[in-house]
N, CA, C and O atoms as a GROMACS GRO file, in nm:
protein
  412
    1MET      N    1  -4.382  10.665 -10.108
    1MET     CA    2  -4.415  10.528 -10.143
    1MET      C    3  -4.417  10.510 -10.294
    1MET      O    4  -4.389  10.401 -10.344
    2ARG      N    5  -4.450  10.615 -10.368
    2ARG     CA    6  -4.459  10.603 -10.513
    2ARG      C    7  -4.324  10.619 -10.581
    2ARG      O    8  -4.309  10.582 -10.698
    3GLN      N    9  -4.227  10.674 -10.512
    3GLN     CA   10  -4.098  10.699 -10.576
    3GLN      C   11  -4.026  10.572 -10.618
    3GLN      O   12  -3.968  10.573 -10.726
    4PRO      N   13  -4.026  10.462 -10.541
    4PRO     CA   14  -3.960  10.342 -10.592
    4PRO      C   15  -4.020  10.290 -10.721
    4PRO      O   16  -3.948  10.238 -10.807
    5VAL      N   17  -4.150  10.304 -10.737
    5VAL     CA   18  -4.214  10.260 -10.861
    5VAL      C   19  -4.169  10.348 -10.977
    5VAL      O   20  -4.144  10.300 -11.087
    6LEU      N   21  -4.160  10.477 -10.951
    6LEU     CA   22  -4.114  10.568 -11.054
    6LEU      C   23  -3.969  10.538 -11.093
    6LEU      O   24  -3.934  10.540 -11.211
    7TYR      N   25  -3.884  10.510 -10.993
    7TYR     CA   26  -3.746  10.474 -11.022
    7TYR      C   27  -3.738  10.344 -11.102
    7TYR      O   28  -3.654  10.331 -11.191
    8LEU      N   29  -3.824  10.249 -11.070
    8LEU     CA   30  -3.827  10.122 -11.145
    8LEU      C   31  -3.870  10.147 -11.289
    8LEU      O   32  -3.813  10.088 -11.381
    9ALA      N   33  -3.969  10.231 -11.310
    9ALA     CA   34  -4.014  10.262 -11.446
    9ALA      C   35  -3.904  10.331 -11.526
    9ALA      O   36  -3.883  10.298 -11.643
   10VAL      N   37  -3.835  10.424 -11.464
   10VAL     CA   38  -3.725  10.492 -11.533
   10VAL      C   39  -3.611  10.395 -11.562
   10VAL      O   40  -3.548  10.403 -11.667
   11ALA      N   41  -3.584  10.303 -11.468
   11ALA     CA   42  -3.480  10.202 -11.491
   11ALA      C   43  -3.515  10.112 -11.609
   11ALA      O   44  -3.429  10.080 -11.691
   12ILE      N   45  -3.641  10.070 -11.617
   12ILE     CA   46  -3.684   9.988 -11.731
   12ILE      C   47  -3.668  10.065 -11.860
   12ILE      O   48  -3.622  10.009 -11.960
   13LEU      N   49  -3.704  10.192 -11.859
   13LEU     CA   50  -3.690  10.275 -11.978
   13LEU      C   51  -3.544  10.290 -12.021
   13LEU      O   52  -3.513  10.281 -12.140
   14VAL      N   53  -3.456  10.311 -11.926
   14VAL     CA   54  -3.314  10.328 -11.957
   14VAL      C   55  -3.254  10.197 -12.009
   14VAL      O   56  -3.180  10.198 -12.108
   15VAL      N   57  -3.286  10.086 -11.944
   15VAL     CA   58  -3.233   9.957 -11.988
   15VAL      C   59  -3.286   9.921 -12.127
   15VAL      O   60  -3.210   9.876 -12.212
   16ALA      N   61  -3.415   9.941 -12.149
   16ALA     CA   62  -3.472   9.909 -12.281
   16ALA      C   63  -3.412   9.997 -12.390
   16ALA      O   64  -3.383   9.948 -12.500
   17THR      N   65  -3.392  10.124 -12.360
   17THR     CA   66  -3.329  10.213 -12.458
   17THR      C   67  -3.185  10.171 -12.487
   17THR      O   68  -3.142  10.172 -12.602
   18GLY      N   69  -3.111  10.134 -12.383
   18GLY     CA   70  -2.974  10.086 -12.403
   18GLY      C   71  -2.969   9.959 -12.485
   18GLY      O   72  -2.884   9.945 -12.574
   19VAL      N   73  -3.058   9.866 -12.457
   19VAL     CA   74  -3.062   9.741 -12.534
   19VAL      C   75  -3.098   9.770 -12.679
   19VAL      O   76  -3.039   9.710 -12.769
   20LEU      N   77  -3.192   9.860 -12.702
   20LEU     CA   78  -3.227   9.894 -12.840
   20LEU      C   79  -3.112   9.963 -12.913
   20LEU      O   80  -3.092   9.940 -13.032
   21LEU      N   81  -3.037  10.048 -12.842
   21LEU     CA   82  -2.923  10.113 -12.906
   21LEU      C   83  -2.811  10.015 -12.937
   21LEU      O   84  -2.747  10.025 -13.042
   22LEU      N   85  -2.789   9.919 -12.848
   22LEU     CA   86  -2.681   9.823 -12.869
   22LEU      C   87  -2.717   9.716 -12.971
   22LEU      O   88  -2.636   9.683 -13.058
   23PHE      N   89  -2.838   9.661 -12.961
   23PHE     CA   90  -2.874   9.545 -13.042
   23PHE      C   91  -2.986   9.572 -13.142
   23PHE      O   92  -3.038   9.478 -13.201
   24GLY      N   93  -3.024   9.698 -13.162
   24GLY     CA   94  -3.133   9.731 -13.252
   24GLY      C   95  -3.105   9.700 -13.397
   24GLY      O   96  -3.198   9.674 -13.474
   25GLY      N   97  -2.980   9.702 -13.436
   25GLY     CA   98  -2.945   9.674 -13.574
   25GLY      C   99  -2.944   9.526 -13.607
   25GLY      O  100  -2.949   9.489 -13.725
   26SER      N  101  -2.937   9.441 -13.506
   26SER     CA  102  -2.936   9.297 -13.532
   26SER      C  103  -3.078   9.249 -13.563
   26SER      O  104  -3.173   9.327 -13.557
   27GLY      N  105  -3.091   9.124 -13.595
   27GLY     CA  106  -3.218   9.069 -13.637
   27GLY      C  107  -3.326   9.070 -13.532
   27GLY      O  108  -3.440   9.107 -13.561
   28SER      N  109  -3.292   9.031 -13.409
   28SER     CA  110  -3.396   9.025 -13.306
   28SER      C  111  -3.335   9.049 -13.168
   28SER      O  112  -3.215   9.032 -13.147
   29ILE      N  113  -3.423   9.088 -13.076
   29ILE     CA  114  -3.384   9.109 -12.936
   29ILE      C  115  -3.476   9.021 -12.853
   29ILE      O  116  -3.597   9.043 -12.850
   30ALA      N  117  -3.419   8.923 -12.788
   30ALA     CA  118  -3.495   8.828 -12.705
   30ALA      C  119  -3.607   8.762 -12.785
   30ALA      O  120  -3.716   8.738 -12.732
   31GLY      N  121  -3.581   8.734 -12.911
   31GLY     CA  122  -3.680   8.668 -12.995
   31GLY      C  123  -3.783   8.762 -13.055
   31GLY      O  124  -3.876   8.716 -13.121
   32LEU      N  125  -3.770   8.891 -13.033
   32LEU     CA  126  -3.864   8.989 -13.087
   32LEU      C  127  -3.793   9.082 -13.183
   32LEU      O  128  -3.673   9.105 -13.172
   33ALA      N  129  -3.868   9.135 -13.277
   33ALA     CA  130  -3.814   9.240 -13.363
   33ALA      C  131  -3.790   9.364 -13.277
   33ALA      O  132  -3.857   9.382 -13.175
   34PRO      N  133  -3.695   9.450 -13.316
   34PRO     CA  134  -3.669   9.568 -13.235
   34PRO      C  135  -3.792   9.655 -13.208
   34PRO      O  136  -3.807   9.708 -13.097
   35ALA      N  137  -3.880   9.670 -13.305
   35ALA     CA  138  -4.002   9.749 -13.284
   35ALA      C  139  -4.094   9.682 -13.182
   35ALA      O  140  -4.155   9.749 -13.099
   36GLU      N  141  -4.105   9.549 -13.190
   36GLU     CA  142  -4.188   9.477 -13.094
   36GLU      C  143  -4.129   9.485 -12.953
   36GLU      O  144  -4.203   9.498 -12.855
   37PHE      N  145  -3.996   9.478 -12.942
   37PHE     CA  146  -3.931   9.490 -12.813
   37PHE      C  147  -3.956   9.628 -12.753
   37PHE      O  148  -3.982   9.640 -12.633
   38ALA      N  149  -3.950   9.732 -12.835
   38ALA     CA  150  -3.977   9.868 -12.787
   38ALA      C  151  -4.122   9.880 -12.741
   38ALA      O  152  -4.149   9.944 -12.639
   39ASN      N  153  -4.216   9.819 -12.814
   39ASN     CA  154  -4.356   9.822 -12.772
   39ASN      C  155  -4.377   9.749 -12.640
   39ASN      O  156  -4.452   9.797 -12.555
   40VAL      N  157  -4.312   9.635 -12.622
   40VAL     CA  158  -4.324   9.561 -12.496
   40VAL      C  159  -4.268   9.643 -12.380
   40VAL      O  160  -4.327   9.647 -12.272
   41ALA      N  161  -4.155   9.708 -12.401
   41ALA     CA  162  -4.095   9.790 -12.295
   41ALA      C  163  -4.186   9.908 -12.262
   41ALA      O  164  -4.208   9.937 -12.144
   42TYR      N  165  -4.240   9.974 -12.362
   42TYR     CA  166  -4.328  10.088 -12.339
   42TYR      C  167  -4.455  10.046 -12.267
   42TYR      O  168  -4.497  10.111 -12.171
   43LEU      N  169  -4.517   9.937 -12.311
   43LEU     CA  170  -4.641   9.893 -12.248
   43LEU      C  171  -4.618   9.840 -12.108
   43LEU      O  172  -4.706   9.853 -12.022
   44SER      N  173  -4.501   9.780 -12.081
   44SER     CA  174  -4.474   9.734 -11.945
   44SER      C  175  -4.456   9.852 -11.850
   44SER      O  176  -4.498   9.845 -11.735
   45ILE      N  177  -4.394   9.960 -11.896
   45ILE     CA  178  -4.381  10.079 -11.813
   45ILE      C  179  -4.518  10.140 -11.786
   45ILE      O  180  -4.549  10.178 -11.673
   46PHE      N  181  -4.600  10.148 -11.889
   46PHE     CA  182  -4.734  10.202 -11.875
   46PHE      C  183  -4.816  10.119 -11.776
   46PHE      O  184  -4.884  10.175 -11.690
   47ALA      N  185  -4.811   9.987 -11.790
   47ALA     CA  186  -4.885   9.898 -11.699
   47ALA      C  187  -4.831   9.908 -11.556
   47ALA      O  188  -4.908   9.904 -11.460
   48LEU      N  189  -4.701   9.922 -11.542
   48LEU     CA  190  -4.642   9.936 -11.408
   48LEU      C  191  -4.690  10.062 -11.340
   48LEU      O  192  -4.726  10.059 -11.222
   49LEU      N  193  -4.693  10.173 -11.411
   49LEU     CA  194  -4.736  10.299 -11.351
   49LEU      C  195  -4.885  10.299 -11.319
   49LEU      O  196  -4.925  10.349 -11.214
   50ILE      N  197  -4.967  10.244 -11.407
   50ILE     CA  198  -5.110  10.237 -11.379
   50ILE      C  199  -5.137  10.141 -11.264
   50ILE      O  200  -5.215  10.172 -11.174
   51GLY      N  201  -5.072  10.026 -11.265
   51GLY     CA  202  -5.091   9.930 -11.157
   51GLY      C  203  -5.046   9.984 -11.022
   51GLY      O  204  -5.111   9.961 -10.920
   52ALA      N  205  -4.935  10.056 -11.022
   52ALA     CA  206  -4.886  10.114 -10.897
   52ALA      C  207  -4.979  10.222 -10.846
   52ALA      O  208  -5.001  10.234 -10.725
   53SER      N  209  -5.034  10.300 -10.937
   53SER     CA  210  -5.125  10.406 -10.892
   53SER      C  211  -5.253  10.346 -10.835
   53SER      O  212  -5.312  10.403 -10.743
   54LEU      N  213  -5.296  10.232 -10.887
   54LEU     CA  214  -5.416  10.167 -10.833
   54LEU      C  215  -5.386  10.092 -10.704
   54LEU      O  216  -5.466  10.095 -10.610
   55ALA      N  217  -5.273  10.025 -10.699
   55ALA     CA  218  -5.242   9.942 -10.582
   55ALA      C  219  -5.186  10.022 -10.466
   55ALA      O  220  -5.216   9.990 -10.350
   56LEU      N  221  -5.107  10.122 -10.492
   56LEU     CA  222  -5.039  10.195 -10.386
   56LEU      C  223  -5.105  10.328 -10.352
   56LEU      O  224  -5.052  10.406 -10.272
   57GLY      N  225  -5.220  10.353 -10.411
   57GLY     CA  226  -5.288  10.478 -10.382
   57GLY      C  227  -5.339  10.483 -10.239
   57GLY      O  228  -5.350  10.380 -10.172
   58ARG      N  229  -5.370  10.602 -10.194
   58ARG     CA  230  -5.417  10.620 -10.057
   58ARG      C  231  -5.569  10.632 -10.051
   58ARG      O  232  -5.623  10.699  -9.963
   59HIS      N  233  -5.635  10.570 -10.143
   59HIS     CA  234  -5.780  10.578 -10.148
   59HIS      C  235  -5.842  10.456 -10.081
   59HIS      O  236  -5.776  10.356 -10.055
   60ARG      N  237  -5.968  10.468 -10.053
   60ARG     CA  238  -6.041  10.354 -10.000
   60ARG      C  239  -6.067  10.255 -10.113
   60ARG      O  240  -6.045  10.285 -10.230
   61ILE      N  241  -6.113  10.137 -10.077
   61ILE     CA  242  -6.134  10.031 -10.176
   61ILE      C  243  -6.239  10.072 -10.278
   61ILE      O  244  -6.230  10.032 -10.394
   62ASN      N  245  -6.340  10.151 -10.236
   62ASN     CA  246  -6.442  10.195 -10.332
   62ASN      C  247  -6.379  10.280 -10.442
   62ASN      O  248  -6.410  10.264 -10.560
   63ALA      N  249  -6.290  10.370 -10.402
   63ALA     CA  250  -6.224  10.456 -10.501
   63ALA      C  251  -6.132  10.375 -10.592
   63ALA      O  252  -6.123  10.402 -10.712
   64ARG      N  253  -6.066  10.278 -10.536
   64ARG     CA  254  -5.977  10.193 -10.619
   64ARG      C  255  -6.058  10.116 -10.722
   64ARG      O  256  -6.020  10.109 -10.839
   65LEU      N  257  -6.170  10.057 -10.680
   65LEU     CA  258  -6.255   9.984 -10.775
   65LEU      C  259  -6.310  10.078 -10.881
   65LEU      O  260  -6.321  10.040 -10.998
   66TRP      N  261  -6.345  10.199 -10.842
   66TRP     CA  262  -6.393  10.298 -10.938
   66TRP      C  263  -6.283  10.331 -11.039
   66TRP      O  264  -6.311  10.341 -11.159
   67HIS      N  265  -6.161  10.349 -10.994
   67HIS     CA  266  -6.050  10.380 -11.083
   67HIS      C  267  -6.022  10.264 -11.178
   67HIS      O  268  -5.993  10.285 -11.296
   68ILE      N  269  -6.029  10.142 -11.127
   68ILE     CA  270  -6.010  10.025 -11.214
   68ILE      C  271  -6.118  10.021 -11.321
   68ILE      O  272  -6.089   9.993 -11.437
   69ALA      N  273  -6.242  10.048 -11.283
   69ALA     CA  274  -6.352  10.048 -11.380
   69ALA      C  275  -6.332  10.157 -11.485
   69ALA      O  276  -6.358  10.135 -11.603
   70VAL      N  277  -6.286  10.273 -11.443
   70VAL     CA  278  -6.263  10.382 -11.539
   70VAL      C  279  -6.151  10.344 -11.636
   70VAL      O  280  -6.164  10.368 -11.756
   71TRP      N  281  -6.042  10.287 -11.585
   71TRP     CA  282  -5.932  10.247 -11.674
   71TRP      C  283  -5.976  10.137 -11.770
   71TRP      O  284  -5.936  10.138 -11.887
   72LEU      N  285  -6.058  10.044 -11.724
   72LEU     CA  286  -6.110   9.941 -11.814
   72LEU      C  287  -6.199  10.001 -11.922
   72LEU      O  288  -6.194   9.959 -12.038
   73ALA      N  289  -6.280  10.099 -11.885
   73ALA     CA  290  -6.365  10.166 -11.984
   73ALA      C  291  -6.280  10.240 -12.086
   73ALA      O  292  -6.310  10.237 -12.206
   74VAL      N  293  -6.175  10.307 -12.041
   74VAL     CA  294  -6.085  10.377 -12.133
   74VAL      C  295  -6.018  10.277 -12.228
   74VAL      O  296  -6.011  10.301 -12.348
   75PHE      N  297  -5.971  10.167 -12.173
   75PHE     CA  298  -5.906  10.066 -12.256
   75PHE      C  299  -6.003  10.008 -12.358
   75PHE      O  300  -5.967   9.992 -12.475
   76LEU      N  301  -6.124   9.976 -12.316
   76LEU     CA  302  -6.222   9.920 -12.409
   76LEU      C  303  -6.263  10.021 -12.516
   76LEU      O  304  -6.283   9.984 -12.632
   77ALA      N  305  -6.274  10.148 -12.479
   77ALA     CA  306  -6.307  10.251 -12.579
   77ALA      C  307  -6.194  10.265 -12.681
   77ALA      O  308  -6.220  10.278 -12.800
   78LEU      N  309  -6.069  10.263 -12.634
   78LEU     CA  310  -5.956  10.272 -12.728
   78LEU      C  311  -5.948  10.149 -12.817
   78LEU      O  312  -5.922  10.162 -12.937
   79ALA      N  313  -5.971  10.031 -12.761
   79ALA     CA  314  -5.968   9.908 -12.842
   79ALA      C  315  -6.080   9.909 -12.945
   79ALA      O  316  -6.058   9.869 -13.060
   80ALA      N  317  -6.200   9.953 -12.905
   80ALA     CA  318  -6.312   9.958 -12.999
   80ALA      C  319  -6.286  10.061 -13.109
   80ALA      O  320  -6.315  10.036 -13.226
   81GLY      N  321  -6.230  10.176 -13.072
   81GLY     CA  322  -6.198  10.277 -13.172
   81GLY      C  323  -6.092  10.230 -13.269
   81GLY      O  324  -6.101  10.255 -13.389
   82TYR      N  325  -5.991  10.161 -13.218
   82TYR     CA  326  -5.887  10.107 -13.306
   82TYR      C  327  -5.947  10.004 -13.401
   82TYR      O  328  -5.916  10.003 -13.520
   83ARG      N  329  -6.032   9.918 -13.348
   83ARG     CA  330  -6.095   9.815 -13.431
   83ARG      C  331  -6.185   9.878 -13.536
   83ARG      O  332  -6.189   9.832 -13.650
   84TRP      N  333  -6.256   9.982 -13.499
   84TRP     CA  334  -6.349  10.048 -13.590
   84TRP      C  335  -6.276  10.117 -13.705
   84TRP      O  336  -6.318  10.106 -13.820
   85PHE      N  337  -6.167  10.187 -13.675
   85PHE     CA  338  -6.099  10.266 -13.777
   85PHE      C  339  -5.988  10.190 -13.850
   85PHE      O  340  -5.938  10.239 -13.951
   86HIS      N  341  -5.948  10.073 -13.801
   86HIS     CA  342  -5.840   9.998 -13.866
   86HIS      C  343  -5.884   9.861 -13.915
   86HIS      O  344  -5.802   9.768 -13.922
   87GLN      N  345  -6.010   9.846 -13.947
   87GLN     CA  346  -6.053   9.718 -13.999
   87GLN      C  347  -6.029   9.713 -14.150
   87GLN      O  348  -6.031   9.815 -14.219
   88ALA      N  349  -6.008   9.594 -14.198
   88ALA     CA  350  -5.982   9.577 -14.341
   88ALA      C  351  -6.111   9.604 -14.419
   88ALA      O  352  -6.220   9.566 -14.374
   89PRO      N  353  -6.100   9.668 -14.534
   89PRO     CA  354  -6.222   9.693 -14.613
   89PRO      C  355  -6.280   9.562 -14.666
   89PRO      O  356  -6.206   9.470 -14.702
   90THR      N  357  -6.411   9.557 -14.670
   90THR     CA  358  -6.480   9.438 -14.720
   90THR      C  359  -6.508   9.458 -14.868
   90THR      O  360  -6.571   9.556 -14.908
   91VAL      N  361  -6.462   9.364 -14.948
   91VAL     CA  362  -6.481   9.371 -15.092
   91VAL      C  363  -6.565   9.252 -15.133
   91VAL      O  364  -6.530   9.137 -15.104
   92VAL      N  365  -6.674   9.278 -15.201
   92VAL     CA  366  -6.762   9.172 -15.248
   92VAL      C  367  -6.739   9.157 -15.398
   92VAL      O  368  -6.760   9.251 -15.475
   93VAL      N  369  -6.697   9.037 -15.437
   93VAL     CA  370  -6.672   9.008 -15.578
   93VAL      C  371  -6.781   8.912 -15.624
   93VAL      O  372  -6.794   8.803 -15.569
   94PRO      N  373  -6.858   8.951 -15.725
   94PRO     CA  374  -6.965   8.861 -15.772
   94PRO      C  375  -6.905   8.737 -15.835
   94PRO      O  376  -6.803   8.743 -15.904
   95ASN      N  377  -6.969   8.627 -15.811
   95ASN     CA  378  -6.928   8.499 -15.867
   95ASN      C  379  -7.007   8.475 -15.994
   95ASN      O  380  -7.130   8.486 -15.993
   96GLU      N  381  -6.940   8.441 -16.103
   96GLU     CA  382  -7.007   8.420 -16.230
   96GLU      C  383  -7.085   8.289 -16.233
   96GLU      O  384  -7.177   8.275 -16.314
   97ASN      N  385  -7.051   8.196 -16.149
   97ASN     CA  386  -7.118   8.066 -16.150
   97ASN      C  387  -7.254   8.069 -16.078
   97ASN      O  388  -7.333   7.976 -16.094
   98VAL      N  389  -7.280   8.172 -16.002
   98VAL     CA  390  -7.406   8.182 -15.929
   98VAL      C  391  -7.502   8.265 -16.009
   98VAL      O  392  -7.471   8.378 -16.047
   99ARG      N  393  -7.622   8.209 -16.036
   99ARG     CA  394  -7.722   8.280 -16.114
   99ARG      C  395  -7.809   8.361 -16.018
   99ARG      O  396  -7.835   8.321 -15.905
  100SER      N  397  -7.853   8.471 -16.068
  100SER     CA  398  -7.944   8.555 -15.991
  100SER      C  399  -8.084   8.500 -16.006
  100SER      O  400  -8.127   8.468 -16.117
  101THR      N  401  -8.155   8.489 -15.895
  101THR     CA  402  -8.292   8.436 -15.901
  101THR      C  403  -8.394   8.548 -15.910
  101THR      O  404  -8.514   8.523 -15.916
  102ALA      N  405  -8.347   8.670 -15.909
  102ALA     CA  406  -8.440   8.783 -15.920
  102ALA      C  407  -8.492   8.792 -16.064
  102ALA      O  408  -8.417   8.772 -16.160
  103VAL      N  409  -8.618   8.820 -16.077
  103VAL     CA  410  -8.680   8.824 -16.210
  103VAL      C  411  -8.697   8.967 -16.254
  103VAL      O  412  -8.747   8.991 -16.364
   0.00000   0.00000   0.00000
């Protein structure tokens, strides 16, 4: 049951790679930059495989809900870590027009 999903994921990978090889030098692919198109293809394959493993698994509904919760926790942890380590530095520049009220 899982093999058609795997074949679909490999087909998406092959088609996306072919499109990038053929049209990667041009300005855009389907309105996206080549790097953005590659990211969309990669993330769609990843989402397809995770979704198929959750939807087509042979587990009971309790196990499926548990797996969905675990994947959401992983995603939120990765998003929080990315936000934490890739935030822009905060620079405070004193304004000369504002007087200090400290005595």
